[in-house]
N, C-alpha and C positions, 0 to 999 in steps of 0.2 A: 521329476516329482510334481504331482498336481498344484497348479497355482492355487493358492488360497492364503488369507491374511498370515498364516504362520510361514508360509514356504515363499510369499514375495521378497525379491532382492530390494524393492525399495520400502523404507517406513511408510510413506506416504501411502502406498496401496497395500501396506499390511497393517501394522500397529494402529495407524491413524486414518485409516481408510473413512470411519465413520466421521471424523472432523472436516477432513478436504473433500470427500467425496462430489460435493457440489460441483468442482470444478472440472470433474470427470467429460460432462457432456460437453464441453468447451475443448479441452486439449489432449483428450483420447486418440487413438487412432480412429474409433467410430467418429469421434466427434468430428476430426479433420475432415474423414471422407464427406461426411454428410455435408459441411460446409462447402466442400470442393464441388458437390452436387449442385448447391446452393448458387453458386457464381456460375457455373457452367448454364446453369437454367436462366439466372438473369441476362447472362450474354446473349442466349438464343432469343429471349423476347425483347431485348434491345434491336437484334438483328432484324425482327420481325415487323418491327414499327419502322423501318427504314424504307420508303418509297423507292429507292435508287438500288436495293437489293431485291428485285421482284421475283428472285427464285424463293424466298422466305416470306411466305404471305402472312399477313397479319393473324395474329393467334385468336382464337375463339376464347371464350370465358372458361369454357371446359377443357379446353387444350391448356390453359393458363394452368387451371386449376391441377390437372393431371402432373403438369412439370413441377409445379411447386411442391406438391404433395410428395414426390419422390425423394425430397429431401427431407420434408417435415415427417414423414413416415419411415424413415431408412430405420431398418430393423437390425440387429446384429446379425440375423442370417443372409440378410444383405450385404452386411460388411464382410462376413466369409466369404461370399460369392466375388467381391470386388478383389480381397486377398488371394482368392485361387488365382483370377487372372494375372495378378502382380506376380503371383509365383511363378506363371509361365513366361511372360514376356519382360519380366525385371524392370517394371517402371511404374510408380505408383501413381502417377497422375493419370498416363494413358490408360491404365487399369481402370480408373474412375470414366473415363469416356468410353472405354469399349462397354462398360457395364449399361451405361445410360442409352447409348446406342440400342443395346440389346433390348432394354426398355421402352423403347420409344418404336421399336420395330412393329409391333403389335397394335400401334396406333393409329388410324387412317388419315386424322391431320398431321400428327408428328414425323410418322415414318418417312415420308418423302424429305422429309429436310434434316435426315439424322446426319447428313454429312457436316451441316453448319453447326455441330456441337463441337467444340473448342477451335470453331474457325480462326485461322491467322494467329491463334494463341500458342505461345511459349508456355511452357508449365509455371512460369514464375508469374505468369498474368492472374493464373488462377491462383497459386499458393499465397501470394503476396496480399490479397484481397481476402483469403481464408484467415490468414495470421492477423490482419487487421481486425476482422469481424469475432475471431475468437477473444482478441484481447479488448476490442469495444465491450462486446456482450459480458464478458466475465466481470469485468470493472463495474459496469453498470448493476448487473443482477447479485455479484456475489461480494466482491471486495469492497466498494464502497459502503453497500449497506452493512457489513461487519464492521468497518471504521466508523460510521456513523453510530454503531451502537458502543463501541468503545468511547467516542466523544462523549456521547450522552450519559456514560456512566462516571467518567469524570467530571464531568460540568454537575452532575448530581452531587458526587462526593464535595466538590470544591465549594457548592453553596451549603452542603450540609456543616461542613466545617471552616466557614468563612469566617468566624470568630473564635475560631480555638486556636490562642497563642501556641507558638513553636518556636525554640532557639534553632535560629540559622547555622548554618557550618559552612564558612567560607575557608580552603584550603582544608577541611576536616577540622576547623577549629571553630571555638563559638563564637557568633556574630551577632549583627542585629537581630532583632527578633522579627518573626512574620508570622502568619497562620498557615496551620495547616493547609486550609483551605486554599489559600492563595498560591500555595506552591503547586497545588493540584490543577489549579487554574491556570498557572503557566502552560502546562503542558496540554491543558484542553484548548488553548488558543493556536498553541504551534500545531496541533495534530490538525483542528479546521483549517489553519493557512497550509498545511501540507495536503489535507485533502483537497481543497481549491485547486491546488497547482495540479494534483493527479487528476482531476475531473475535467481539467481545463485543457489536456493536451489533445490536440485534433490528430488522428490517424490518419494517415494517407494511403493511397493507392494507387496503381496504374494498370492499364489494359492496351499496352502499346506494343506488341509484339518482341520479336527476339533480340533486337538491340535497343528499343524504346524509339523507332522512328516510323512505324507502320508500314515498312518495307512490303510484305507478303500482302495486306491489306490494299495496298494501294495498287499492286500488280494486277490484282483480280477485279478490284473496283474502283478505277481512278479517278469516279466522280464523288465519290461519297466523302463526306466530312468524317473521317474517321477519329479526329481528334474530339470531336463534339459526342460521339456515339460513345466513346471511351468515357468522357467524363459522366455521361449519363450514367453507364453503368457502375460507376465509380459511385456516384453520388446517390443514386436511388439505393443502393447496397447501405449507405449510411457512412460512407467514408470520405474523405476530403482527397479531391483529384491531384495527383501529381504529374504535371505536363513534363518533367526532364527528368530522364531515368536511362540507364542501360537497361541490359537484360533484366536486372534485378531493380525493383524499389530500392531506393538506398538505405531504408531501415531509419532514417534520421529521425522519424516520429517515434518509432519503437524505441530508440534511445533515449528520447525525452521522456518517455512513459516509464521506462524501468529506470531512470533516476530520480523520477518523482516519486516511483514506491520504496526506492532506497531512503529518499528522504525523508519521507513519513517512517520508515522503519527504524531510522537513526534517533527520530524523536522518540518511540517508543522503547527502544534499547536502553535511552537515557531513562526514561520512565520505570523501566523495570530494575535499573541497578537504584536509583533512588528509593523507590518502595523499598527493595531490597534491603538496602541500609535503615531505613525507618522501621522497618520491622526488626532489624537487628539490635538496634536501639530501643526497642519496646514502645515506639511512639505509635506502632500499629500492633495489634493483636489479629489471630485470624483465626475465624470460625471454624471449630473441627467439626470432622464428618465420624461419627461413632464407630464404623467400621474401620476406616483409613488407619495404616500405620506410617509413623514418620519415618521410623529408622528400625532396620533388623536386629539392633542390638540394644538402644536406648529407649525406652518404651515413653520418655517424655516427650520427644521430639515432635513439635509441628514446624516442618522445615516451609520457606518459601519458593516449594517446588513450582508451581505455576509460573512466578515470574522468571526464575530460573530456565524452565522451558522455553518460557517466551523468549528470552534473551539467546538462547542457543539457536533457535530456529530463525530467529531476525538474521543472527550472524551466515547461517549458512546461506538463507535467501539473498542477503546482499551480496555476499560473494559471487553468487550466480546472476542477480542482477547486473553489478557492476560488470561483470563478464561480458554479459549480452549489450549492455550499451557501450562497452568500449570496441567490442569485437564486431557487432553488425553493421554499423556504417563504413567499414573497410572491406573492400573487395577487390580483388586483382583484377585491371582493366574492365571489359564488359561483365564481365562475371567469373566469379569462381563460386565451388561448393562448400565453402567451409561454413557458408550461413546455414546450410541445410540442416545439419545435425544439432547445430547449436540451437536452432528455433524450436528443435524438438523437445528441449527443456525450458520453454518457457512456462510451462504447467508446473513443472518441477518447482522452479523459483517462485512462484505465485502461492504453491501449494504449501510452501514452508513458512510464508510469510502469512498465509491466512491461519496454518495452524498456531504460530504465533499470537496472533491477534486473537483467536479464542483462548489460548492459555492466559492470555492477559487480563481479558474481560472476565474469566473466571475467576482468577487473582484478585482482581478488585473488587468482587462481589462477596470474598469472602474477609474483607479488612473491616476492622473495628477500631477506631481511635482509642487510645488510653490517656484521658486527660491529666491523670493522676501522674504518670510518667512524664507527660510533656511539661509539667507544671515543677515536677521535682529539677528537672534539668534548667530550667528558667530559675528557679530559687537558688540553684548554685551558682549563677555567673551573672552577678550584680556588676560584673566589671562591663559588660557589653552596654551600660549606661556611660561610659565614658565618652561615647560618640557626641550624645545631645547636651553633655555639660560643657565640651569643650567648644561645641559649634556655637551655644550661648553666649560663652564667653567671647568669643571671636566677636558675635554681633555687638557688645558693649564695650570693645575695645580693651579688655583686660589683658596683660601681659602673659606672653608665652602659653597661650592655651592648651596648644596641642601638647608641648613639652611637661607642661606640669600636670597634664591626664596620662602622659606616658610613662613619667616617673612615678606615678601612683600605682598603674595597672599593668602595664606591658609584661606579660610573664610571669604575674602575681595571681594566678588562678584562685578562685575562692575569697574575694574582696567581699566584705559584707556589706549591707545595708546602711550600717552604723558607719562604716569606714567613709563610704562614699557620703554621706548625708554630713558627716562631720565636715568633708573636703567643703561642699557646697555652702555650708552655713558660715564658714571663715572666709568666703571670697569678699573682698571687699571691692566696692564700685560696682557690684552686680543688683541692679533693682530688687525690692523685696518681691515683686510681682513675679518676676523672673525665678528667683528664688524658689518660690513657693509652686511655682509649675515643676520645675525639676525635681524638688522633693516630693511630689505628687507621683512621679514617673517611678515604673517598677519595671521588671523584664516581662511582665506579663502584659503591660497595657503600653509598652513603646511601640506601637505598630503600625505608625502612620496610617496610609489607604488602604492595609491590606486588606482589612474585612469588606472594604467597596470594592475593591477590585476583584476579589473572590466572589460575590454577589453577583456582578454582571452577567 
């Protein structure tokens, strides 16, 4: 069967390709090979600048441009050529090395130093840096910008509805009022905090040979400061140097990154569920699209499908991200291969996360608050003012304040304004100005600093 959006095994490469395709340049096989070329080129450039390796002369600007251009201009046809070599030799990194040597063979300055491509490297020297760059660039260019749009949309909704009163529900039951904007501001703040944690993870890399000790390097050139050269290569690529590794970079920073993504996703899953509930209560309506169908049998339906889609994909993403963060730092002795196949699914995990972010953002854009429905719930729950009444009674030393309000209101939904006002009016020992303040309270103005917090 010919590969197409209809025949793709993964929905990320089929149904949802148009929403997550931006990640393909980083996590596809084509992207991985181009990153391998970039790392191999960087290592060769570092070697050329070391005077104690006279066999590799300093590269001219033209030779450097040619070398860098092989990765920057790496085409699908080039990718097929690399895969053809891999099919013959059954090694993906070595296939890149062979392809690169072929491309250098015709260059007068680079041809004589072809054997310094992949010099003293194990495959993991190349791969760990590729994986770090894939994660670094996708975080910078795709994931954080999308999360920034989400945070911006939440902040705008929070400010727009900063003063719109809403009945809280703790344990699912009517509770102290808040504002719709304040509840959205809570999520905006949590998301921004999670984004800061995500952006702050420093990804590490290594370039130190078969078991991390520069054995082959020193056997060939005992007078070279190989650790300095390795650090230069890693840092020039934009990663943080890890001086202590086995054959593999231990993936601890990757685990931190995946945990940070999972933390952000947990916040958004909480948001999806809360907004879904507010839609169910009628606090939000959703703008309709004329041609869309909500149900195959019930014509009236406008379902909160964007938030459901987001929640489902966040669950898949976090299942994969948690596995990545748990598994990758664990490797038997100096190296086993269990990380290799797992690492190929980084893009799958982030693809489902990106799909979820897109769906959530789309859903937020459809929301319209219903002030009438919000006011209706507040009108029906005057008992939530038991809290300020008993708190004022405590201040002025009235007897058994909590117990009196408990007897008046607990389990007795539908307490009326009149019932509550009559109780306040008969309180002996409560100053008149305090009574006046309590009598002025309503479920829709007993809001504390909610509006102020939402507007920040």
